[in-house]
N, C-alpha and C positions, 0 to 999 in steps of 0.2 A: 497369410504371408508364410512362405516356406522358410526352412531353416537358413538356407544360404542368403536369402534376401534379408532376413532378420539380422544375421550377422553383419551383412554389408551396411545395413542401416545403423546398427550399433557402432560400427567403425566410423561412419560419417559423423555421428553425434559426438564421438570422442574427439574427432578432429575439430569439430565446431567448438567444443568446450575448451580445447587448448588454444584455439584462436582467440576466444573471448578472454581467457585468462591473460594471454599475451597482450591484448588490447589494454586491459587494466594496468598491466605492468608499464606500458608506454604512457598511458594517460596520467600516471602518478606525478609526472613532471609538471602537470598543470596545477597541482595543488600547492598552496602556500600555507604553512602552519601558522595559526593565529594564537591559539591557546590550547596546548596539548597537555592533557592530564592523564594520559593512558597508564602512567605508573600506578595509578590508584586502582586499576582493574585487577580484581582477585579471580582465582580460578573458577569459582562458582558463580561469578557475577553474570547477570542477564544484561545484554546490551541492546541498544537500538541504534539504527543507522538511517540517515536520511539526507537528502539534498533540499535546501530551502532557497527561496528568493522572495523577499518582501512579504514575510509571514509574521511580522511583529504582532499583529492583532491576535493571531491564533496561538502563538507560542506559549504564553503563560498557562492557559488551560491545557494545552497539549502536554507540556512537561509535567504539570500537576497530575494529570490523569495517569500517565505512564509511571511516574514515581510511585503513585498509590498502588498501581498494579504490581510493582516490584522490579522495574527496570533500575539497574544500578549505575549505568553509564551510557552516555549518548555520544555517538560518533557522527558529527554533522559537517556537511560541506555547504558553505554559503556561496551562492552563485550570483554575486554582484548585487546584493540587496542595497537599497538606498533609503529604506524606511526605519533603520535602527535595529533590524534583526541581528546583524552581526555583533553589534555593540552589546545588545542584550544577552546573546548567547555566550559571548566571551566572559561575561561576569558570572556565569552559572558554574558552581564548583563541580558538578557531575557531568559537564559537557567538555568534550574535546572538539575544537573547531578548526577547520581548514577553510580557505577561501579560494575562489577562482573566478575569473571573468571569461573563461573559455566557453565555447558553445555547449549548451545543455543537450541539444539534439545530437551533436557530433560525439558526445560522450554517452551515446545510447540513453538519452534522457536521464543522465546522472548515474546510471548503473555502473559504468566503467570506474568512476571515482569511488563509489561505495565498495565495489568488488576489491579494489586495492586496499582500502581500509579494513575490509573484512579479512583479507588474506593476512594482513599485518597483525590485527588485534582481536579478531573474533574467532580464530581457530579454537575449536573445543568448547565454545560458548553457545548457549541458546541466544539467538540474535533476531530481533525484529527489524525488518526493513519496511519503512513507512514513508508516506507523505504527510505533510503537516496538517492536512485536512482529513486524516483518517484516525478514527478513535476505535480501537479494538475492544470488543466485548465478547464473552464466551460463556457457556453454561457455568453458573456459580461464580462468575467473576466478582460479584459483590461480596462474597464471603471467602473465596479461595484465590489468593493472588497467584501471579505467574510462577513463583517457585514451586507451588503445589502442583500446578498443571505440568510444568516441565519435568518434575520428578516422576509424575505418573507416565508421561510420554516416554521418558527414559526407561522406566520399568517395563513398559509395553514394547519397547524396541522401536518406537516411532521416531523418525528423524525430522518430521515436518508437520506443521499444523496449518490447515487452510482456513480461509475466511472469505465469505462473499461480501463485496462492497455494496452497501445499501445507501442509495442517495436519499438524504433527508431534505425536507423543504418546508417552508411555512404555508399557511393557508391562503394568504393573499399574494400580491406581487412580491417577487423575491427581494426587492429593494425597499419594501414598505417599513421595515423595522430595523434601525441601525444596531449593529453589534458593537458592544463595548469590550475592549481588551480585558481578558481574564474572566469574562462572564461564561456561564454555561451556555454553549451554543444551542443546546437542545430545548431551551426555553423558547427559542424562536423556531428552530427546525424540528417540529414535532411530528411530521407526517412522512409517510413512505408508501411505495407501491408494494403490495404483498403478493401478487400472483401472476404477473405478466412476463415471466422469465423463460428463456429458451436455453437448454443445457445440452451439450454434447461432449463427447470425448474426442480429442484431437490426436491424430497420429502425425508424426512418429513419436512425439514426446509424451503421449498418453495423459495429458493434462485436461482438466475440465475446461470448457469454454462456455461462459455464461454471458448472456446479453438480455437487456430488458430494462424495466424501471422507467422513471419519468423521462430520462433523456431519450430513450428509444421511443417512448410514446409521444413525446412532444416535438422532438427535433429530427428524428430519423425514421418516422413512420413510412416515408416513401422509399427509403433505402436502408432497411434494418441491418444489413451486413456492415454498415459503417458505425453502428451504435457502439458506444464504449464497452470495453470488456470489463466484466465485474468479478471474475474469479481471481483470487490472489492466494499466494502462500507466503504470508508475512513473517511467520515464526519458524526458524530452521535451526537445528543443532549444527552449527556451521563447521565446515571443513574447508581448508584453504584450496581444495580442488573443486569446490562447488562454484556454480555461477548462475545468476539469473540470465535468462535469454531475452525475454520481452517484458520489460518492467519487472514486476513480481508475479506475472501471470504464469510463468513456467520456468523450470530449472533444469540444469544438467548436473549430474547424471539424471536420466529421465525417471528412475525409480523414485526420486523425491516427489514427483508429481502424482504418484498413485496413492493419494491420501483419502480417497472417497469410499473405498470398500476393502475390508480386511478379511473377506471370506465368510466371517460369521455375522456380518451386518455392516451398517453404515459407519464410517469412520467419524471421529470427533471433529467438530469444526466450529468456527466463530463467525462473527460479523464485524466488518469494518464500517462503522457509521460514518458516512461521508458528509462533511460539513461544507462542501463546495458552495452551496447555494445560500450563504449569508449575503447580505446586501453588497458586500465588497466585490462580489463576483461580477457585478455589472461593469464597473470601471476596469476591472482586471481583464475582462473579455476583450475590451477595446484594445488594451495594451498587448495582450497575447496574440491577437489577430495580426497586429503589425510585426511582432517579433518572430512569428512562425517557428517557434521552438518546441512546440508540444506534440506535434503529430508528424509521422514520417512523410505523409502527403498533405501538408498544411493547407494547400489550395482546396482540398476536398471539404474542409471544415470552416471555410469563411462564412458560409451561411449560418452554421451553428453558432459561431461567435456573435454574429449580428443578432440572432434571435435571443441569446442570453443577454446581450447588451440592451435589448429592448425591455428588460425586466418583466418577463412573462409570469403568469400564475401557473404553477405546476400542479397545484391541488385539483382534485376532481372528486366526483361523488363516490368513487371507489377507493379513495385514499384511506389508509389506516393510520391511526394515531399511535405513536410508540408508547407502550406501557412498560415493557421490560424484556429481559432475555427469555423468560418462559413463554411469552407471547410469540417471539420470533422462532423459538423451537417448535411450538405447536403448529406454526405455519410452514415448517420445513425449511426455514432459512438458516438454521444452525442445528447442530446435533451434539448430543452428549457422547454417543458412540462408545459407551462403556465407562466414560468418565463420570463417576458418581460422587 
């Protein structure tokens, strides 16, 4: 690409970023404060932001995991839960909670709401942006919590930390073993695909694009371009001018996406262990198929929901059993990238 074309592309991306920030400004009116404790946020605090709907069964383990990692405060939007999620979250002393019944899809799958909260409360903070079924691990996470990682990232001048989403699943049918609230989900979801991933760099945002895993293998083998996207950048040193473009798969300014190579070698990265395939996904797939709130072209995924609702077995002879982060690093699914 020539200099003129590159400058034009950069200008278009700046306009897109401004439009998305303005969207978040408008969507703030859809949020109703439930229990806001943001006065407790200190300058060095690490934050986490997410949108939830009917995630009561996952929330105790999710919060315990991230508290242990070093998250100080959670910014959460409840999107019309009916299972007690909002009531549970409102009682948590380190959670600030907002609610809305507005369309999740029309808010860019919740990103508009979270962008507004990050503008207001996350500027200057390292902030995780997550789904309730995503459990972040990274090299040395078991001995070095997030403040150690973010201090190192600051010292190296890194503004973002990427992670690949790794679908975890049981050995038998996905509905065979019920999950109990607060339990370790990885006592059920012990298995993953280790090597069937396709990676490319996408222009113009220069983000990685990763597809593969059991969902591509089992549900999208005939149309792999529709397989879910697995690359994410969940941890960012937030600035009120930043914005996610497509879930947490890419950001603007586009330099935030260039986390994979720093000239002297591979950049540091983690893994988001995905707990989607607990037994609860079977009934949830039936509900989400009717709601049509989770994909831009929901009609293309009706068959996917039907297959998940049939409680398939995702395990195969090539599946790998999760041992720990060193195993994932040796497989090339995460990297230390100088983080020692």
